[in-house]
C-alpha positions in Angstrom: -42.8 -61.3 24.1 -41.9 -64.9 24.7 -39.5 -65.3 27.6 -36.3 -67.2 26.5 -36.1 -70.8 27.8 -33.0 -72.9 27.9 -32.0 -73.9 24.4 -30.2 -77.2 24.0 -27.8 -77.8 21.1 -25.1 -80.3 20.3 -21.9 -79.2 18.6 -18.1 -78.8 18.9 -15.7 -75.9 18.6 -14.2 -77.3 15.4 -17.6 -76.9 13.6 -17.9 -73.5 12.0 -21.7 -73.7 12.1 -21.6 -74.5 15.8 -19.5 -71.4 16.4 -21.9 -69.4 14.1 -24.8 -70.3 16.3 -23.1 -70.0 19.6 -22.1 -66.4 18.7 -25.7 -65.8 17.6 -27.1 -67.1 20.9 -24.6 -64.9 22.9 -25.5 -61.8 20.9 -29.3 -62.6 21.3 -28.8 -63.1 25.0 -30.6 -66.4 24.7 -29.8 -69.0 27.5 -28.4 -72.2 26.1 -26.5 -75.4 27.0 -24.0 -76.9 24.7 -23.6 -80.7 24.5 -20.3 -81.9 23.0 -19.9 -85.5 24.0 -22.2 -88.2 22.6 -22.7 -89.6 26.1 -24.2 -86.3 27.2 -26.8 -86.5 24.4 -28.4 -89.8 25.7 -32.1 -89.5 25.7 -32.2 -86.8 23.0 -33.8 -87.5 19.6 -31.5 -88.2 16.7 -31.6 -85.9 13.6 -32.6 -87.3 10.2 -29.1 -86.3 9.0 -26.3 -86.1 11.5 -25.1 -82.5 11.3 -23.6 -80.0 13.7 -25.0 -78.1 15.4 -28.1 -80.0 16.2 -30.7 -78.1 18.1 -33.5 -79.7 20.2 -36.8 -77.8 20.0 -40.2 -78.8 21.4 -42.9 -79.5 18.8 -46.5 -78.5 19.2 -47.0 -81.4 21.6 -44.0 -80.5 23.7 -41.9 -83.4 22.4 -38.3 -82.6 21.6 -37.3 -82.7 17.9 -33.8 -82.7 16.5 -33.3 -79.8 14.1 -30.3 -78.9 11.9 -29.5 -76.3 9.3 -28.4 -73.1 10.9 -30.1 -70.5 8.6 -33.7 -71.7 9.2 -32.8 -72.0 12.9 -31.6 -68.4 12.9 -34.9 -67.2 11.3 -36.9 -69.3 13.8 -35.1 -67.7 16.7 -35.8 -64.2 15.2 -39.5 -65.1 15.0 -39.8 -66.5 18.5 -37.6 -64.0 20.3 -37.9 -60.6 18.6 -35.6 -58.6 20.9 -32.1 -58.2 19.4 -33.1 -60.0 16.2 -30.4 -60.2 13.5 -32.5 -60.0 10.3 -33.0 -56.4 9.1 -36.6 -55.2 9.2 -36.2 -53.6 5.8 -37.0 -56.4 3.3 -34.5 -55.2 0.7 -31.7 -55.1 3.2 -32.9 -58.5 4.6 -32.5 -60.0 1.1 -28.9 -58.8 0.9 -28.3 -60.2 4.4 -29.6 -63.6 3.2 -27.2 -63.5 0.3 -24.3 -62.7 2.5 -25.2 -65.4 5.0 -25.5 -67.9 2.1 -22.0 -66.8 0.9 -20.5 -67.4 4.3 -22.3 -70.8 4.8 -21.9 -72.1 1.2 -18.8 -70.5 -0.3 -16.5 -69.5 2.5 -16.9 -73.0 3.9 -15.1 -74.2 0.7 -12.0 -72.3 1.9 -12.4 -73.6 5.4 -12.7 -77.2 4.3 -10.0 -76.8 1.6 -7.3 -75.4 3.9 -8.1 -77.9 6.7 -7.7 -81.0 4.6 -5.4 -80.0 1.7 -2.3 -79.0 3.7 -0.1 -81.3 5.8 0.2 -78.9 8.8 -3.6 -78.3 8.9 -4.4 -82.0 8.6 -2.1 -82.7 11.5 -3.6 -80.0 13.7 -7.2 -81.2 12.9 -6.3 -84.8 13.4 -4.5 -84.0 16.7 -7.2 -81.7 18.2 -10.7 -82.3 16.8 -11.3 -85.8 18.2 -10.7 -84.4 21.8 -13.8 -82.2 21.6 -16.3 -85.0 21.0 -14.7 -88.1 22.6 -13.6 -87.1 26.1 -10.3 -88.3 27.6 -8.1 -90.3 25.2 -4.8 -92.0 25.5 -2.1 -91.1 23.1 -2.7 -94.3 21.1 -6.5 -93.8 21.1 -6.1 -90.1 20.0 -3.7 -91.1 17.2 -6.2 -93.7 16.0 -9.2 -91.4 16.2 -7.3 -88.7 14.4 -6.3 -91.0 11.6 -9.8 -92.3 11.2 -11.2 -88.8 11.2 -8.8 -87.6 8.5 -9.4 -90.6 6.4 -13.1 -89.9 6.5 -12.9 -86.1 5.9 -10.3 -85.8 3.2 -12.4 -87.7 0.6 -15.3 -85.3 1.4 -13.3 -82.4 -0.2 -15.2 -83.4 -3.4 -18.5 -82.4 -1.7 -17.4 -78.8 -1.2 -15.7 -78.6 -4.6 -12.0 -78.6 -3.5 -9.7 -80.4 -5.8 -6.5 -79.8 -7.8 -8.4 -77.8 -10.4 -10.5 -75.7 -8.0 -8.1 -75.3 -5.1 -6.3 -72.2 -6.6 -9.7 -70.6 -7.3 -10.8 -71.1 -3.7 -7.6 -69.7 -2.3 -7.5 -66.6 -4.6 -11.1 -65.9 -3.6 -10.3 -66.1 0.1 -7.5 -63.6 -0.4 -9.8 -61.2 -2.2 -12.5 -61.6 0.5 -9.9 -60.8 3.2 -8.8 -57.7 1.4 -12.4 -56.5 0.8 -13.6 -57.2 4.4 -10.4 -55.6 5.8 -11.2 -52.4 3.9 -14.8 -52.5 5.0 -13.8 -52.8 8.7 -11.8 -49.6 8.5 -15.0 -47.7 8.7 -17.7 -50.1 9.6 -18.3 -52.5 12.5 -20.3 -55.1 10.6 -21.3 -56.0 7.1 -24.6 -54.1 7.0 -23.8 -51.3 9.5 -23.2 -50.9 13.2 -25.1 -54.1 14.2 -24.6 -57.7 13.1 -26.9 -59.4 10.7 -27.3 -63.0 9.7 -24.5 -62.5 7.1 -22.1 -61.5 9.8 -22.7 -64.8 11.7 -22.5 -66.8 8.5 -19.1 -65.3 7.7 -18.0 -65.5 11.3 -18.6 -69.2 11.6 -16.2 -70.0 8.8 -13.6 -67.4 10.1 -13.5 -69.0 13.5 -11.7 -71.8 11.8 -9.9 -70.0 9.0 -8.5 -67.2 11.3 -8.3 -68.9 14.7 -7.6 -72.6 14.2 -6.2 -74.0 11.0 -2.6 -72.9 10.8 -2.2 -72.1 7.0 -5.2 -69.7 6.7 -4.7 -68.4 10.2 -1.2 -67.1 9.3 -2.6 -65.7 6.0 -5.4 -63.9 7.8 -3.3 -62.4 10.6 -0.7 -61.1 8.1 -3.1 -59.9 5.4 -6.1 -58.7 7.3 -5.3 -57.9 11.0 -8.7 -56.1 11.4 -10.5 -59.3 10.2 -8.4 -61.4 12.5 -9.4 -59.2 15.5 -13.0 -59.0 14.4 -13.5 -62.7 14.6 -12.6 -63.0 18.3 -14.7 -59.9 19.2 -17.7 -61.0 17.2 -17.9 -64.3 19.0 -19.4 -62.6 22.0 -21.5 -59.5 21.2 -23.7 -59.8 24.3 -22.6 -56.3 25.4 -23.6 -54.6 22.2 -26.7 -52.4 22.4 -28.1 -52.2 18.8 -30.5 -49.7 17.5 -32.7 -49.9 14.4 -30.9 -46.9 12.9 -27.6 -48.9 13.0 -28.5 -50.6 9.7 -27.3 -49.2 6.3 -30.0 -47.8 4.0 -30.3 -50.0 0.9 -30.3 -46.8 -1.1 -26.9 -45.7 0.3 -24.7 -48.7 0.7 -20.9 -48.0 1.1 -18.5 -48.8 -1.7 -16.7 -51.3 0.7 -19.9 -53.4 1.0 -20.4 -53.3 -2.8 -16.8 -54.6 -3.1 -17.7 -57.6 -0.9 -20.9 -58.2 -2.9 -18.8 -58.1 -6.0 -16.7 -61.0 -4.7 -20.0 -62.9 -4.1 -21.0 -62.1 -7.7 -17.5 -63.2 -9.0 -17.5 -66.7 -7.4 -20.6 -67.7 -5.4 -23.4 -66.6 -7.7 -22.1 -68.3 -10.9 -21.5 -71.5 -9.0 -25.0 -71.5 -7.5 -26.4 -71.1 -10.9 -24.3 -73.8 -12.6 -24.9 -76.2 -9.7 -28.7 -75.7 -9.9 -28.6 -76.4 -13.6 -26.6 -79.6 -13.1 -28.9 -80.8 -10.3 -32.0 -80.1 -12.5 -30.4 -81.9 -15.4 -29.3 -84.9 -13.3 -25.7 -84.3 -14.4 -22.9 -86.4 -12.8 -20.8 -83.3 -12.2 -20.8 -79.5 -12.4 -18.6 -78.2 -15.1 -18.3 -74.4 -15.5 -15.9 -71.5 -15.2 -15.5 -69.5 -12.0 -13.4 -66.3 -12.2 -12.3 -67.3 -15.6 -10.9 -70.7 -14.4 -12.3 -74.2 -14.9 -14.5 -75.5 -12.1 -15.5 -79.1 -11.7 -17.3 -80.6 -8.7 -20.0 -83.0 -7.7 -23.5 -81.5 -7.8 -24.8 -80.4 -4.4 -28.6 -80.6 -4.2 -28.7 -78.5 -1.0 -27.2 -75.5 -2.7 -29.8 -75.8 -5.5 -32.3 -75.2 -2.7 -30.3 -72.3 -1.4 -30.7 -70.6 -4.8 -34.4 -71.4 -4.9 -34.8 -69.8 -1.4 -33.0 -66.7 -2.5 -35.2 -66.4 -5.6 -38.3 -66.9 -3.5 -37.3 -64.2 -1.1 -36.6 -61.8 -4.0 -40.0 -62.6 -5.6 -41.7 -61.8 -2.3 -40.3 -58.2 -2.3 -42.5 -55.3 -3.4 -41.8 -53.9 -6.9 -39.8 -50.9 -5.5 -37.8 -53.2 -3.2 -37.1 -55.6 -6.1 -35.9 -52.6 -8.2 -33.6 -51.5 -5.3 -32.1 -54.9 -4.8 -31.8 -55.6 -8.6 -29.7 -52.4 -8.9 -27.4 -53.5 -6.1 -27.0 -57.0 -7.6 -26.3 -55.7 -11.0 -23.5 -53.5 -9.7 -22.1 -56.6 -7.9 -22.4 -58.9 -10.9 -25.0 -61.0 -9.0 -28.0 -60.3 -11.3 -28.0 -63.9 -12.5 -29.2 -65.0 -9.0 -32.6 -63.4 -9.6 -33.0 -64.4 -13.2 -36.2 -66.4 -14.0 
């Protein structure tokens, strides 16, 4: 087995994907160093697209390369460091894990971004706090200016995640249902797929570090509506003391009803949007126009999420016939069968 070497990444606590990957590294017991300030990143290569977190991995020649996109990085770490890996060994369960991770990364992030930049109290907290994590010491005047510039840049980006006056109520209603379903699941289970965390747990966790622990509006909702979820977020940020066993995973043939309920929320909102978005991207449409949960949904097409759907379909196609049948039955029960349609 390859011995872990020091992993370098750049990120900030206000980034849900940074928190996702920091929690993953702690659980995997992989040594790392986190760079927050730009001055500390001098000499490191720049990524093609500036996203957080940015990891710096050596290539075949030993030269550092800047790598972004948390899901492929999660899989790379599983391949390079097999101990305490987060992807289930069972391919059918691994597909469900991929779907749950995608839901966290690509749908729950809508709630995170929506609440942060749609409500005055949340805008103020983000503007007052977020600049401090990346810029170092700031005077009051400099902090106020940095916060104003940051908010002015982020608020217009709501359109990228699909948050607007039409979709906002759909996003908020979905977040409430997710909280209720996850709260019910946590009454009898430690993690989404059993007694050990999968990639889906870390995808969901990253968004919840902001929704439950930072932004005031969803934080109050989460604490009041789902106290188990609220507590789970803090605990799941450092699972280095957990000793997982292979038997800790659910069997794909015997999934609890509480997990099926969470998957049903995925099928209710995330699956139809992935499909509608992919069609819009393929057609070169100017916007996605569809219905989500019986309500109108309009947003700018997002090419990356079209790739997410493609990757899910490729993973499903790679399953054996019996595994595909097992997964298809679960997806049909959850209303997600459209995800694997040709």
